[in-house]
C-alpha positions, 0 to 999 in steps of 0.5 A, spaced: 779 858 478 773 854 481 774 850 487 770 844 489 768 842 496 774 837 497 779 841 494 777 846 499 777 841 505 784 839 503 787 846 503 784 848 509 787 842 513 793 844 510 792 851 512 791 849 520 798 846 519 801 852 515 799 857 520 801 853 527 808 853 524 808 860 522 805 865 528 803 872 525 804 870 518 802 875 513 795 874 509 799 876 502 804 871 503 799 865 506 795 866 500 801 866 495 803 860 498 796 856 497 795 859 490 789 863 492 786 870 492 787 874 499 779 874 499 779 866 498 784 866 504 779 871 508 773 866 507 777 860 509 779 864 516 772 865 517 770 858 517 776 855 521 774 858 528 767 854 527 772 848 527 775 844 532 776 837 536 769 836 539 763 835 536 760 839 542 763 845 540 769 846 545 776 846 543 774 851 537 780 854 533 782 861 536 784 864 529 783 871 527 786 876 523 787 884 522 787 884 515 795 884 514 797 878 519 794 872 522 794 869 529 792 863 532 791 863 539 791 856 542 795 852 537 797 847 543 790 846 545 788 843 538 795 839 537 793 835 543 791 828 542 784 827 540 780 823 544 773 821 541 767 820 546 763 814 544 757 818 540 763 822 537 766 816 534 759 812 532 757 819 528 764 819 525 764 811 523 757 812 520 758 818 516 764 815 513 761 809 511 755 813 508 760 818 504 764 811 502 758 809 498 756 815 494 756 814 486 761 818 483 766 819 488 773 819 486 776 812 487 782 815 490 778 819 495 774 813 496 780 808 498 783 814 502 776 814 506 776 807 507 783 807 510 781 812 515 775 808 517 779 802 518 784 806 523 778 809 526 774 803 527 781 800 531 781 806 535 774 806 537 773 799 540 766 797 542 763 804 539 765 801 532 761 795 534 755 799 535 756 804 529 756 798 524 748 797 526 747 804 524 746 805 516 745 812 512 742 812 505 743 818 501 737 821 497 738 822 490 741 829 491 747 826 494 749 822 487 748 829 484 752 832 488 758 827 487 757 827 480 758 835 480 763 835 484 767 830 480 765 834 473 768 840 477 775 837 479 776 833 472 773 839 468 768 835 464 761 837 461 755 835 464 748 833 461 742 834 465 734 833 465 732 839 470 725 841 472 724 848 472 718 850 477 717 857 473 715 853 467 713 847 470 717 842 465 723 838 464 728 840 460 735 837 457 741 841 457 748 840 457 752 845 462 759 847 464 760 847 472 763 852 475 762 851 482 757 848 488 755 852 494 749 852 499 744 857 501 739 853 504 739 848 499 745 846 495 746 849 488 750 848 482 753 854 478 754 853 471 754 855 464 748 853 460 749 851 453 742 851 452 741 858 454 748 861 452 748 864 459 750 862 466 745 859 470 744 856 477 741 849 478 738 846 485 741 839 485 734 836 488 731 839 482 736 835 477 732 829 475 737 825 471 745 827 470 750 824 466 758 826 466 760 827 458 767 826 455 767 833 453 771 838 457 768 843 460 770 850 458 765 856 461 767 863 459 771 867 464 765 869 469 766 874 476 763 869 481 757 873 485 758 874 492 752 870 495 753 873 503 746 876 502 743 870 499 741 867 493 736 872 490 739 879 490 734 883 486 737 889 481 734 896 481 732 895 474 728 888 475 720 889 474 716 890 480 711 886 483 706 887 488 703 881 492 697 882 497 697 877 503 692 876 509 694 874 516 696 866 513 700 869 508 705 873 512 710 868 511 712 871 504 715 877 507 720 872 511 722 868 505 722 873 499 727 879 499 722 885 498 723 893 497 717 894 502 712 890 506 706 895 508 701 893 514 694 892 512 687 893 516 686 886 516 692 884 519 695 882 512 701 885 508 702 889 501 709 886 499 713 890 493 719 886 491 723 886 484 725 880 480 728 879 473 723 874 472 716 875 474 713 869 471 716 865 476 712 868 482 705 865 478 706 859 482 707 863 489 700 866 487 697 859 486 700 856 493 697 862 497 690 860 495 685 864 499 691 867 503 694 872 498 693 875 491 698 878 486 695 885 484 701 888 479 703 887 474 696 886 471 699 881 466 702 877 472 695 877 476 691 875 470 696 869 468 695 867 476 688 867 476 687 863 469 692 858 472 688 858 478 681 857 474 684 852 470 686 848 476 679 848 479 676 846 473 681 840 472 679 838 479 672 839 477 673 834 472 
């Protein structure tokens, strides 16, 4: 079952209390108690040591596991009453007020957040007054995130107008959302009714979004392991060769590749694989004089024609 960001946060907060009361708890028992797999629990435990009671990085949760049992080494330190500095209180209040304005946020969550904000304001004293003079406005991606998160929680289908950079066009489609995740940007994984396949959508490319009354019913799919990045080419994917000058060496840093051979002029000959070679045509245009696609020939010719057409349009 897909888990949205709010549900995972709730679970992890409960997990802290649960583990504090059960030192040396077995991984299998904890996973069963929370209704998740052991792999999901281990993923939560990988995140918890990066959490704590200070925005400055101190007082972090010292939790680890040997794969069988879970140990929390500093529960008493974390259980001490929280004392917020003025800058920490201000940051919390500004963030809380901003999140409370997100479109698509469930009303129950909004009211809970407002109640918590009121309590924090009372405890913050003078810092609360300073925070009221600061405001944050979310860009459109925040609203899209809230709608997707709500659709996942309520198991509802979504309608999208989505920009595809590979085809340079806007398409309309209905999707059944599966999960939200972040790899550099924030993405939604969903079952696309237009293509009848699993697709990944970058939230900042969603031009318009609407929740539908139809229930989301994606077919069972195995979630991909994204620990190695969003793009993980397969051995059978077509091979593309790109030659870049010194100004295009950044391509090797941003694109997973099989090889990067040094060239005499300080450039690189980069070989990579992709299931959709046409999606790299825009890369060829972006490189301009700093690089060119050399293989496959069809892709190289396509990028050359696109560049010629673009130059002709400037001339007109």
